[in-house]
C-alpha positions as a printed Julia matrix, in Angstrom:
289×3 Matrix{Float64}:
 176.97  136.72  116.8
 179.11  137.97  119.71
 181.68  139.91  117.73
 183.09  143.39  118.25
 181.56  144.66  115.04
 178.12  143.68  116.38
 178.67  145.33  119.76
 176.12  148.06  119.15
 173.38  145.44  119.43
 171.19  145.87  122.5
 171.93  142.29  123.55
 175.54  143.2   124.4
 174.6   144.72  127.75
 171.96  144.39  130.41
 168.91  146.4   129.45
 168.51  149.4   131.74
 171.8   148.72  133.51
 174.4   151.36  134.36
 176.79  152.4   131.62
 180.55  152.01  131.94
 180.93  155.72  132.74
 178.22  155.51  135.4
 180.05  152.63  137.07
 183.32  154.58  136.84
 181.76  157.58  138.6
 180.3   155.39  141.34
 183.61  153.62  141.93
 185.49  156.92  142.15
 183.07  158.36  144.71
 183.35  155.19  146.79
 187.16  155.36  146.56
 187.14  158.95  147.82
 184.93  158.02  150.79
 187.26  155.19  151.73
 190.27  157.49  151.33
 188.6   159.87  153.8
 188.37  156.9   156.2
 184.59  157.12  156.45
 182.1   154.28  156.69
 178.94  154.56  154.56
 176.94  155.52  157.65
 179.48  158.13  158.77
 179.57  159.65  155.29
 175.77  159.68  155.06
 175.51  161.42  158.44
 178.07  164.0   157.3
 176.09  164.63  154.13
 172.72  164.7   155.88
 171.51  161.83  153.73
 170.15  158.42  154.48
 172.64  155.57  154.23
 170.6   153.85  151.45
 170.87  156.96  149.26
 174.66  157.01  149.49
 174.9   153.24  148.96
 172.71  153.51  145.84
 175.02  156.15  144.4
 178.14  154.09  145.17
 176.56  150.95  143.68
 175.4   152.69  140.47
 171.79  152.37  141.58
 171.13  156.02  140.84
 172.9   158.87  139.06
 173.81  161.74  141.41
 173.31  165.33  140.38
 176.3   167.61  139.9
 175.22  169.35  143.11
 175.26  166.01  144.95
 178.79  165.33  143.73
 180.03  168.75  144.83
 178.41  168.17  148.23
 180.19  164.82  148.55
 183.55  166.33  147.63
 183.08  169.24  150.04
 182.22  166.84  152.86
 185.12  164.46  152.26
 187.65  167.29  151.87
 191.14  167.25  150.38
 189.91  167.09  146.76
 191.95  169.17  144.33
 190.3   171.4   141.74
 191.32  169.29  138.77
 189.61  166.2   140.21
 186.54  168.25  141.13
 186.17  169.48  137.57
 186.77  166.01  136.12
 184.13  164.41  138.35
 181.62  167.18  137.63
 182.14  166.66  133.9
 181.85  162.89  134.27
 178.56  163.34  136.15
 177.2   165.49  133.34
 178.4   162.99  130.73
 176.67  160.1   132.51
 173.39  161.98  132.09
 174.14  162.84  128.48
 171.59  161.66  125.94
 173.62  160.95  122.82
 172.56  159.88  119.33
 172.03  156.34  120.62
 169.07  157.44  122.75
 166.95  157.47  119.6
 167.96  153.84  118.95
 167.54  152.46  122.45
 165.69  149.43  121.11
 168.68  148.25  119.05
 171.78  149.95  120.47
 173.61  149.19  123.72
 174.25  152.43  125.64
 177.56  151.47  127.24
 179.29  150.63  123.98
 177.9   153.64  122.11
 178.84  156.0   124.92
 182.38  154.63  125.22
 182.83  154.96  121.49
 181.37  158.46  121.38
 183.6   159.96  124.09
 186.82  158.0   123.43
 189.82  159.87  122.07
 191.35  156.63  120.81
 189.74  153.37  119.7
 191.91  150.31  119.05
 190.22  147.29  117.55
 191.27  143.78  116.58
 188.75  141.86  114.5
 189.11  138.22  113.52
 186.0   137.64  111.43
 184.28  140.81  110.25
 184.97  144.4   109.26
 184.46  146.62  112.36
 181.09  148.34  112.53
 182.63  151.83  112.32
 184.0   150.98  108.87
 181.14  148.93  107.43
 179.12  149.88  104.38
 175.34  149.74  104.7
 175.16  146.76  102.33
 177.79  144.8   104.27
 176.08  145.54  107.6
 172.73  144.52  106.15
 174.18  141.25  104.85
 175.6   140.37  108.29
 172.21  140.93  109.87
 170.27  138.8   107.39
 167.86  136.43  109.06
 166.55  139.02  111.51
 163.24  140.84  111.1
 163.53  143.24  108.11
 162.33  146.29  110.07
 164.78  145.53  112.87
 167.62  145.08  110.37
 166.94  148.51  108.85
 166.88  150.12  112.31
 170.23  148.53  113.1
 171.76  149.55  109.79
 170.51  153.11  110.24
 171.96  153.2   113.76
 175.29  151.89  112.51
 175.53  154.51  109.76
 174.65  157.24  112.3
 177.31  155.88  114.63
 180.01  156.31  111.97
 179.59  160.1   111.95
 181.95  160.34  114.92
 184.9   159.59  112.6
 184.37  162.8   110.61
 183.52  165.26  113.36
 186.07  167.98  114.37
 187.12  166.12  117.53
 187.13  162.71  115.87
 188.88  159.91  117.79
 191.91  158.12  116.39
 190.81  154.73  115.13
 193.43  151.97  114.89
 192.24  148.68  113.45
 193.97  145.36  112.91
 192.05  142.89  110.75
 192.77  139.21  110.44
 193.15  138.47  106.72
 190.26  136.04  106.95
 187.94  138.97  107.74
 188.78  140.4   104.31
 187.95  137.16  102.54
 184.87  135.95  104.39
 182.03  136.0   101.84
 179.45  138.41  103.23
 176.53  138.97  100.86
 177.52  138.62   97.21
 180.9   139.48   95.7
 179.8   143.02   94.87
 178.96  143.68   98.53
 182.38  142.45   99.64
 184.18  144.36   96.88
 182.4   147.59   97.81
 183.31  147.02  101.46
 187.0   146.48  100.72
 187.08  149.6    98.54
 185.5   151.55  101.4
 188.26  150.24  103.68
 190.91  151.58  101.32
 189.21  154.97  101.24
 189.0   155.05  105.04
 192.67  154.11  105.4
 193.68  157.36  103.66
 192.16  159.5   106.39
 194.57  160.95  108.92
 192.73  159.63  111.99
 192.35  156.06  110.76
 194.99  153.32  110.71
 194.23  149.92  109.17
 196.6   146.96  109.35
 196.16  143.36  108.31
 197.36  140.31  110.2
 198.11  138.2   107.15
 198.66  134.47  106.75
 202.42  134.75  107.27
 201.83  135.74  110.93
 200.94  132.1   111.65
 199.13  131.1   114.84
 199.53  134.42  116.61
 198.07  134.64  120.17
 195.62  137.26  118.92
 194.02  134.71  116.64
 193.18  132.39  119.5
 191.92  135.1   121.84
 189.13  136.54  119.7
 188.14  140.07  118.76
 188.27  142.98  121.21
 188.17  146.78  121.35
 190.13  149.11  123.64
 188.68  152.55  124.37
 191.06  155.3   125.5
 189.82  158.51  127.12
 191.25  161.98  127.68
 190.37  162.31  131.37
 192.88  160.98  133.89
 190.06  159.51  136.01
 188.88  157.41  133.07
 191.42  154.66  132.34
 191.08  152.48  129.27
 188.07  150.18  128.97
 188.17  146.93  127.01
 185.19  145.43  125.22
 185.78  141.71  124.91
 183.79  139.01  123.18
 182.54  135.94  124.99
 180.18  133.13  124.0
 177.56  134.7   126.27
 177.87  138.17  124.73
 179.85  141.35  125.32
 182.01  141.85  128.41
 183.6   145.08  129.65
 186.98  144.89  131.4
 187.92  147.77  133.67
 190.41  146.24  136.11
 193.85  147.77  135.57
 195.69  144.44  135.32
 193.2   143.01  132.81
 193.28  146.14  130.67
 197.07  146.16  130.74
 197.18  142.59  129.45
 194.87  143.53  126.58
 197.03  146.55  125.74
 200.12  144.35  125.61
 198.3   141.8   123.46
 197.14  144.51  121.07
 200.64  145.93  120.69
 201.89  142.43  119.93
 199.21  142.03  117.26
 200.16  145.38  115.71
 203.82  144.34  115.62
 202.94  141.08  113.86
 200.61  142.75  111.34
 201.65  144.21  108.01
 202.56  147.93  107.94
 199.77  150.24  106.79
 201.04  150.59  103.22
 201.47  146.83  102.76
 198.06  146.24  104.34
 196.48  148.61  101.82
 198.29  146.82   99.01
 196.96  143.46  100.22
 193.4   144.78  100.39
 193.75  146.16   96.85
 195.08  142.79   95.65
 192.15  140.93   97.2
 189.74  143.28   95.42
 191.29  142.28   92.09
 191.15  138.55   92.73
């Protein structure tokens, strides 16, 4: 069940592990130390800390306080005000307890946090409707076979998660769906019909774009690569992050070259997909079939 629309499942990340933003903060602090030409021991001596404490922070073993981060930046020197503010904000965000904290038993923190703070979310889905656009009945049908109480917790979490699309600072959501995702029988016909009607309603909102990669696109590279999601952020120190599906579960890509390849692939998929108006017309036609 390793699909992007199921990425809010706890199994998509290591339980208790650092979130993507935590790893980003740690990597940036390590980069600044290396730019100051300091070894871990030299930096620790400068800070008045033990070497293990600094190494833990740089390896995402512990979350530093905002005061710790300011102390690091003061010691390394040469840090402009904009970067200082960005790192202080990132440190606060890493410690942020979002809506997902109440669903820690069923929701993966990294994915939920990326989704919650992203200014742009671009998703390509080959098999299912993305979780942010699912109806409760559709989500429940996908999860059939699991323990009933667990299913209801997951459905409740997914519906809570969707609130981000209607908040004042809602992200822009761009989705490309393989046509097969619109036709895959999930639940009974009424469940699927309701889901497709919900898609049409969502497509009319100004911050949501829905396109369909229809049958005429042929064997497009996107169809052989699987589903993925690209998260874009406002801060300059937070480059895009890609959530990619694998047979073993969810994988986060943060390397610049890897992310760039995914961005190029996504743009190619968008170019091959139907325009938004034709996509809406196709969805409406499928509803009537």
